[in-house]
C-alpha positions in Angstrom: 6.8 -9.7 -20.8 5.6 -8.3 -17.4 9.2 -7.1 -16.6 9.5 -5.4 -20.0 6.0 -3.9 -19.7 6.5 -2.1 -16.4 10.2 -1.4 -17.0 9.1 0.7 -19.9 6.0 2.0 -18.2 7.8 3.2 -15.1 10.7 4.8 -17.0 8.1 7.2 -18.3 5.7 7.4 -15.4 7.8 6.3 -12.5 6.6 9.0 -10.1 2.9 8.8 -11.2 2.7 5.0 -11.0 4.6 4.2 -7.9 1.5 4.4 -5.8 -0.2 1.6 -7.7 2.5 -1.1 -7.2 3.6 -3.7 -4.7 6.6 -5.2 -3.1 8.3 -8.3 -4.4 11.8 -9.7 -5.0 13.6 -7.5 -7.4 13.4 -9.3 -10.8 16.3 -8.7 -13.2 15.8 -8.8 -17.0 16.6 -12.5 -17.1 13.9 -13.3 -14.5 16.3 -15.3 -12.3 15.1 -13.9 -9.0 12.1 -15.3 -7.3 9.1 -13.2 -6.5 8.3 -12.7 -2.8 4.7 -12.4 -3.8 3.0 -15.7 -4.3 -0.7 -16.1 -4.7 -2.4 -17.5 -1.6 -5.7 -19.3 -1.2 -6.2 -17.5 2.1 -4.1 -14.3 2.5 -6.0 -13.4 5.6 -5.0 -16.6 7.2 -1.4 -15.8 6.3 -1.7 -12.5 8.1 -3.2 -14.2 11.1 -0.4 -16.7 11.3 2.1 -13.9 11.0 0.4 -12.0 13.7 0.6 -15.0 16.0 4.3 -15.6 15.3 5.0 -11.9 15.9 3.2 -12.0 19.2 4.9 -15.1 20.3 8.3 -13.6 19.5 7.6 -10.2 20.8 8.1 -8.6 17.4 6.1 -6.2 15.2 4.1 -7.5 12.3 5.1 -6.1 8.9 2.5 -6.6 6.2 3.6 -5.7 2.7 0.9 -5.7 0.0 2.3 -5.7 -3.5 2.7 -7.5 -6.8 5.6 -8.6 -9.0 4.6 -6.4 -11.9 5.3 -3.4 -9.8 8.6 -1.5 -10.1 8.5 -0.1 -6.6 7.4 -3.4 -5.2 10.5 -5.1 -6.7 12.7 -2.2 -5.5 11.4 -2.5 -2.0 12.2 -6.2 -1.7 15.6 -5.7 -3.3 16.4 -3.3 -0.5 14.9 -5.7 2.0 17.6 -8.2 0.9 20.4 -5.8 1.8 22.2 -7.5 4.7 21.8 -4.6 7.2 18.1 -4.2 6.4 17.5 -7.9 6.5 19.2 -8.2 9.9 17.1 -5.4 11.3 13.9 -6.8 10.0 14.7 -10.4 11.1 15.4 -9.2 14.7 12.3 -7.0 15.1 9.6 -7.9 12.6 7.6 -10.8 11.4 7.2 -10.0 7.7 4.2 -11.2 5.6 4.1 -10.5 1.9 0.6 -10.4 0.3 0.3 -10.7 -3.5 -2.4 -8.3 -4.6 -2.0 -9.4 -8.2 -4.1 -7.3 -10.5 -5.6 -5.2 -7.7 -7.5 -8.0 -6.0 -10.0 -6.8 -3.5 -8.1 -7.4 -0.3 -9.6 -4.6 1.7 -10.4 -7.1 4.5 -6.7 -7.2 5.3 -6.2 -3.5 5.5 -9.5 -3.0 7.3 -8.4 -5.6 9.9 -6.0 -2.9 11.0 -8.3 0.1 10.5 -6.9 1.1 7.1 -9.5 1.7 4.5 -7.6 0.2 1.5 -4.2 -0.4 0.1 -3.7 2.9 -1.5 -0.4 2.1 -3.1 1.8 -0.8 -4.2 3.7 -1.5 -2.1 1.6 -0.7 0.9 3.7 -1.3 4.1 1.8 -1.7 7.4 3.6 -2.0 10.7 1.3 -3.6 13.3 1.8 -3.8 17.1 1.1 -7.5 17.5 -0.2 -7.2 21.0 -3.0 -4.7 20.4 -3.2 -5.2 16.6 -2.8 -1.5 16.1 -1.4 0.0 12.9 1.4 2.3 14.1 2.8 3.8 10.9 -0.3 5.2 9.3 1.0 8.8 9.2 4.0 8.2 7.1 3.3 4.9 5.3 2.7 6.7 2.0 6.5 7.0 1.4 6.6 3.3 0.4 4.5 4.0 -2.7 7.8 5.2 -4.2 9.8 2.5 -2.5 12.4 2.0 -5.2 13.5 5.6 -4.9 13.7 5.6 -1.1 17.4 5.6 -0.1 18.7 2.5 1.7 19.6 4.6 4.7 16.0 5.7 5.0 14.9 2.1 5.2 17.3 1.5 8.1 16.2 4.7 9.9 12.5 4.1 9.3 12.4 0.5 10.6 14.8 1.2 13.5 12.5 4.0 14.7 9.4 1.8 14.8 11.3 -1.1 16.3 12.5 1.2 19.1 9.0 2.5 19.8 6.5 -0.2 19.1 3.7 1.5 21.1 3.6 5.1 20.1 1.1 7.5 21.6 -2.4 6.6 20.3 -5.2 9.2 20.0 -8.5 7.6 19.0 -11.0 9.4 16.9 -13.6 11.1 19.0 -16.9 9.2 19.1 -18.8 12.1 17.5 -16.5 12.2 14.5 -15.5 8.5 14.1 -18.6 7.3 12.4 -18.4 10.2 9.9 -14.8 9.6 9.0 -15.2 5.8 8.8 -18.2 6.2 6.5 -16.3 8.5 4.2 -13.4 6.0 4.1 -15.7 3.2 3.3 -17.4 5.0 0.5 -14.2 6.1 -1.0 -12.6 2.7 -0.7 -15.4 1.3 -2.7 -14.8 3.9 -5.4 -11.1 3.2 -5.4 -11.6 -0.6 -5.7 -13.9 0.0 -8.6 -11.3 2.2 -10.3 -8.6 -0.4 -9.7 -10.8 -3.0 -11.3 -11.5 -0.7 -14.3 -7.8 -0.6 -15.0 -7.3 -4.4 -15.0 -8.3 -5.1 -18.6 -5.8 -2.4 -19.8 -3.1 -4.0 -17.7 -3.9 -7.4 -19.1 -3.9 -6.1 -22.6 -0.5 -4.5 -22.1 0.8 -7.8 -20.8 -0.3 -9.4 -24.1 0.9 -6.8 -26.5 3.8 -5.2 -24.6 2.4 -1.7 -25.2 0.2 0.6 -23.2 -2.5 2.5 -25.0 -2.9 6.3 -24.6 -6.4 5.9 -23.1 -5.2 3.4 -20.6 -2.3 5.6 -19.5 -4.7 8.6 -19.1 -7.0 6.5 -16.9 -4.1 5.2 -14.9 -3.0 8.8 -14.1 -6.6 9.7 -13.1 -6.6 6.9 -10.6 -3.2 7.9 -9.3 -4.3 11.5 -8.7 -7.4 10.3 -6.9 -5.8 7.8 -4.7 -3.0 10.1 -3.8 -5.4 12.9 -2.8 -7.6 10.5 -1.0 -4.8 9.1 1.2 -3.7 12.6 2.2 -7.3 13.7 2.8 -8.1 10.8 5.1 -5.0 11.6 7.2 -6.0 15.3 7.3 -9.6 14.4 8.4 -8.4 12.1 11.1 -6.0 14.8 12.4 -8.7 17.4 12.4 -11.1 15.1 14.2 -8.5 14.4 16.9 -7.3 18.0 17.4 -10.6 19.8 17.1 -13.4 17.3 17.9 -16.0 20.0 18.2 -15.3 21.5 14.7 -17.5 20.3 11.8 -15.6 18.3 9.3 -15.7 19.3 5.7 -15.4 16.2 3.5 -13.7 16.6 0.1 -15.4 15.8 -3.2 -13.6 14.4 -6.2 -14.2 14.7 -9.9 -15.7 11.9 -11.9 -13.4 9.7 -13.8 -13.4 10.1 -17.5 -15.0 6.7 -18.1 -17.9 7.7 -15.7 -19.1 10.5 -17.9 -20.9 13.5 -16.3 -23.0 11.4 -13.9 
């Protein structure tokens, strides 16, 4: 039922919904392929073990946060199974898949690497295992539409980071860092609350096989918000780094329809 549910869902709203999905083994209509996303009692421990393995083998850590219900999550892992991509990843990355399920609050994992939230499913984080630094922040948003990313782009993307595991790092200036981080934290709380608001509608769709009009409207609202938020955070970080003496202007976002006018 989940495969039918999001197969239909994404055929209509593929672009809009790609950001809210996660990476898993591509499931065909018969359900014969196994999911890469398996619920864990301690996903943070899984990440820590992956980090230690990556460090011991002089590899990058690749953390993929996703869920089997997600079209783009399944698409990403299907391309990961391509022989060329699989060989590239095996040689240069220690990959850890995290099952976010119905938008579980796993911000502790993203925040471990100075990322406010998982803004999309799949969220793909490349981590330098030696200094635990997230190195693909600026272009990680492309994986929210992972199923439509060409296979050659997968090869190019992961080859580039494998060849340069320690890109130039410019920290946020002290005067701006606390302001940016406070904004990120506040907005990540709002995003998690919005994710959780969607869960009953997702569960209802699983039971009935149909998505209600109100649920689809709310889903699109969350997509627009999280998409703008991810871009705004990158822009704020860039401004703080390039013009540390300039006052930052933090964006404001409209209320969700279910919040009323308050």
